[in-house]
C-alpha positions as CSV (number, residue, x, y, z in Angstrom):
1,M,0.2,0.2,0.2
2,V,1.3,3.4,-0.9
3,V,-0.4,6.5,1.0
4,T,-0.4,8.8,-1.7
5,P,-3.5,10.4,-2.6
6,T,-3.5,9.6,-6.4
7,F,-5.7,8.1,-9.5
8,G,-4.7,5.0,-11.0
9,Y,-6.9,5.6,-14.2
10,D,-8.6,8.5,-15.7
11,E,-12.0,7.2,-14.8
12,D,-11.2,6.5,-11.4
13,A,-12.5,9.9,-10.7
14,E,-15.8,9.6,-11.9
15,D,-15.7,6.7,-10.1
16,I,-15.1,8.4,-6.6
17,V,-17.7,11.0,-7.5
18,E,-20.4,8.5,-8.1
19,L,-19.6,6.7,-5.0
20,S,-19.4,9.9,-2.8
21,Q,-22.9,11.2,-4.4
22,S,-24.3,7.2,-3.8
23,L,-22.9,7.6,0.0
24,G,-24.5,11.1,0.6
25,R,-20.8,12.3,1.8
26,P,-17.9,13.8,0.7
27,I,-14.7,10.9,0.2
28,F,-11.4,11.6,-0.8
29,P,-8.3,9.1,-1.7
30,V,-6.0,8.7,0.8
31,A,-3.6,5.7,-0.6
32,Y,-3.9,2.9,-3.2
33,E,-2.7,-0.6,-3.1
34,T,0.0,-1.8,-5.5
35,R,-0.9,-5.4,-5.6
36,E,-4.5,-4.7,-6.9
37,L,-4.4,-1.0,-8.0
38,G,-7.3,-0.4,-5.7
39,I,-7.9,2.9,-4.6
40,V,-8.5,3.8,-0.7
41,L,-11.0,6.6,0.2
42,M,-12.2,8.1,3.4
43,D,-15.3,10.2,4.0
44,D,-15.7,13.1,6.7
45,T,-16.6,10.4,9.2
46,E,-13.2,8.5,8.7
47,R,-14.9,5.5,7.5
48,V,-12.6,3.8,5.1
49,F,-13.6,2.6,1.7
50,Y,-11.7,0.3,-1.2
51,L,-12.5,1.4,-5.2
52,H,-11.3,-1.8,-6.9
53,E,-12.1,-2.8,-10.8
54,T,-14.5,-5.2,-9.3
55,G,-16.7,-2.7,-7.4
56,S,-17.0,-0.3,-4.0
57,Y,-16.3,-1.7,-0.6
58,F,-16.8,-0.9,2.8
59,V,-13.7,-1.6,4.7
60,A,-14.1,-0.3,8.1
61,E,-15.6,2.7,10.3
62,R,-11.9,4.0,11.7
63,P,-8.3,4.0,9.8
64,I,-6.6,1.9,12.4
65,E,-9.7,-0.3,12.1
66,A,-9.4,-0.6,7.8
67,F,-5.1,-1.4,8.6
68,A,-5.8,-4.2,10.5
69,K,-8.4,-6.0,8.1
70,R,-6.4,-5.1,5.1
71,L,-3.3,-7.1,6.8
72,E,-5.2,-10.3,8.1
73,G,-7.3,-10.1,4.7
74,S,-10.8,-9.8,6.0
75,R,-13.5,-9.9,3.2
76,L,-15.1,-6.6,2.4
77,R,-18.6,-5.7,2.5
78,D,-20.3,-4.0,-0.5
79,A,-20.2,-0.4,-0.4
80,E,-24.1,-0.3,-1.6
81,D,-24.9,-1.4,2.0
82,F,-24.1,2.4,2.9
83,F,-26.0,4.0,-0.2
84,V,-28.3,6.8,1.2
């Protein structure tokens, strides 16, 4: 994981905007994963999401939980469960 707020592909910005609108909250990139090229995103309440070519996922309520879950390989929840 690289802790740099950057995009992987041109269409990632559109996907981030779409996810933000669906969540009803602003989100911003905080890191990207080099193995899967997914983008780690955080909203204004510190919830962590993961944007991947296969979809968008909820990781955890707080960054430290998200880090631990990613290290242990926990299964991610679909971000749609958090749409407004």
